[in-house]
C-alpha positions in Angstrom: -28.0 5.7 -5.4 -28.9 8.2 -8.1 -25.5 7.8 -9.9 -25.5 7.7 -13.7 -24.7 4.4 -15.4 -21.2 5.7 -16.3 -20.3 5.9 -12.6 -21.6 2.4 -11.9 -19.6 1.1 -14.9 -16.5 2.9 -13.5 -16.6 0.7 -10.4 -16.7 -2.5 -12.6 -14.5 -1.6 -15.6 -11.7 0.2 -13.9 -11.1 -2.5 -11.2 -11.3 -5.2 -13.8 -8.8 -3.5 -16.1 -6.5 -2.8 -13.2 -6.5 -6.4 -11.9 -6.1 -7.6 -15.5 -3.0 -5.4 -15.9 -1.7 -6.7 -12.5 -2.2 -10.3 -13.6 -0.6 -9.8 -17.0 2.4 -8.0 -15.5 2.8 -10.9 -13.0 2.9 -13.3 -15.9 5.3 -11.2 -18.1 7.7 -10.0 -15.3 8.8 -12.9 -13.1 10.9 -10.9 -10.7 9.3 -8.9 -7.9 11.6 -5.8 -8.1 9.9 -3.9 -5.3 9.5 -6.8 -2.8 12.4 -5.7 -0.6 10.9 -2.2 -0.3 7.2 -3.0 -0.2 6.8 -3.5 3.6 9.0 -0.6 4.7 7.3 1.7 2.1 3.9 0.5 3.4 4.8 1.4 7.0 5.9 4.8 5.9 2.7 5.3 3.9 0.6 4.2 6.8 2.2 6.7 9.1 2.1 9.6 6.5 -1.5 8.9 5.5 -2.7 8.6 9.1 -1.0 11.9 10.1 -2.6 13.7 7.1 -6.0 12.1 7.8 -6.0 13.1 11.4 -4.6 16.6 10.7 -7.4 17.1 8.1 -10.3 15.4 9.9 -12.7 18.2 8.8 -11.9 17.5 5.1 -14.1 14.5 4.4 -12.5 13.3 1.1 -9.0 13.6 2.6 -9.7 12.0 6.0 -11.8 9.1 4.9 -9.7 8.2 1.9 -6.3 8.5 3.7 -7.5 6.8 6.8 -9.1 3.9 4.9 -6.0 3.4 2.8 -3.7 3.4 5.9 -6.0 1.0 7.6 -6.2 -1.4 4.7 -2.4 -1.4 4.3 -2.1 -2.1 8.0 -4.5 -5.1 7.6 -2.2 -6.3 4.8 0.9 -6.1 7.0 -0.4 -7.4 10.3 -3.3 -9.8 9.4 -3.0 -10.9 5.8 0.8 -10.8 5.8 0.6 -10.2 2.0 3.6 -11.3 0.0 2.5 -9.5 -3.2 2.7 -5.8 -2.1 5.8 -5.3 -4.2 4.0 -6.5 -7.3 1.0 -4.4 -6.4 3.1 -1.2 -6.0 4.9 -1.9 -9.3 1.6 -2.2 -11.2 0.1 0.8 -9.4 3.1 2.9 -10.6 2.6 1.8 -14.2 -1.2 2.3 -14.1 -1.0 5.7 -12.3 1.9 7.1 -14.2 0.3 6.6 -17.6 -3.4 5.9 -18.1 -4.6 7.5 -14.9 -2.7 10.7 -15.4 -4.2 11.0 -18.9 -7.8 10.0 -18.2 -8.2 11.6 -14.8 -6.2 14.6 -16.0 -8.7 15.2 -18.8 -11.7 14.6 -16.4 -10.3 17.2 -14.0 -9.6 19.8 -16.6 -6.3 19.2 -18.3 -6.5 20.0 -22.0 -10.1 21.2 -21.6 -11.6 24.6 -21.2 -13.7 23.3 -18.3 -13.3 20.1 -16.1 -15.9 17.3 -16.4 -15.5 16.5 -12.7 -15.5 19.2 -10.0 -14.1 18.9 -6.5 -15.2 20.9 -3.5 -11.8 22.1 -2.2 -13.2 22.4 1.3 -13.4 18.6 1.4 -9.8 18.0 0.1 -6.3 19.4 0.5 -6.5 21.6 -2.6 -3.2 20.0 -3.5 -3.1 18.8 -7.1 -0.8 16.9 -9.4 -1.5 18.7 -12.7 -5.3 19.1 -12.3 -5.8 15.9 -10.3 -6.4 16.2 -6.5 -3.8 14.2 -4.6 -6.6 12.3 -2.9 -7.5 10.7 -6.2 -4.1 8.9 -6.2 -4.8 7.6 -2.7 -8.3 6.6 -3.5 -7.0 4.8 -6.6 -4.5 3.0 -4.5 -7.2 1.9 -2.1 -9.6 0.8 -4.8 -6.9 -1.1 -6.7 -5.5 -2.7 -3.6 -9.0 -3.9 -2.5 -9.5 -5.6 -5.9 -6.0 -7.1 -6.0 -6.6 -8.5 -2.5 -9.8 -10.2 -3.7 -8.0 -11.5 -6.7 -5.1 -12.9 -4.7 -7.4 -14.4 -2.1 -9.3 -16.2 -4.9 -6.0 -17.5 -6.3 -5.1 -18.9 -2.9 -8.5 -20.5 -2.6 -8.1 -22.1 -6.0 -4.6 -23.2 -4.8 -2.8 -22.1 -8.0 0.9 -21.7 -7.8 2.0 -18.1 -7.8 3.5 -18.4 -11.3 0.3 -19.8 -12.8 -2.1 -16.9 -12.2 -4.9 -17.2 -14.6 -5.7 -14.1 -16.7 
């Protein structure tokens, strides 16, 4: 629990900004372009993430992150039967193609002489996109999906029609 205040704020500010982006995009873009592909893509992702998690069980960051993301996607498909995964993946692509690559890239050493955040490569795949460990993308997917799930469940609880999400 000895995390600096910046780390605690990360777990409040980033999920809030991500869900806010998700809600705004839902209001601005009425069509769910990825809806036909969301469930098949989720199944493929579940299989791939599970295989990688089990094949790298000794790598804590990889195995825990990949297995958790696969399990949460499985819950969405089998239990929650979520109809918003297409919109989730669309927003994920926008957030992780632009702001995430820039900010996490800087934190992990892009454009700097030394990274701000160091990773123990014995705990991950040592596979990076630019300077960002691939596990960060899966961790981001899991964190973002958990928060979107809460947001969507609160909307259902409030019984708002899908096109009247409050921002």
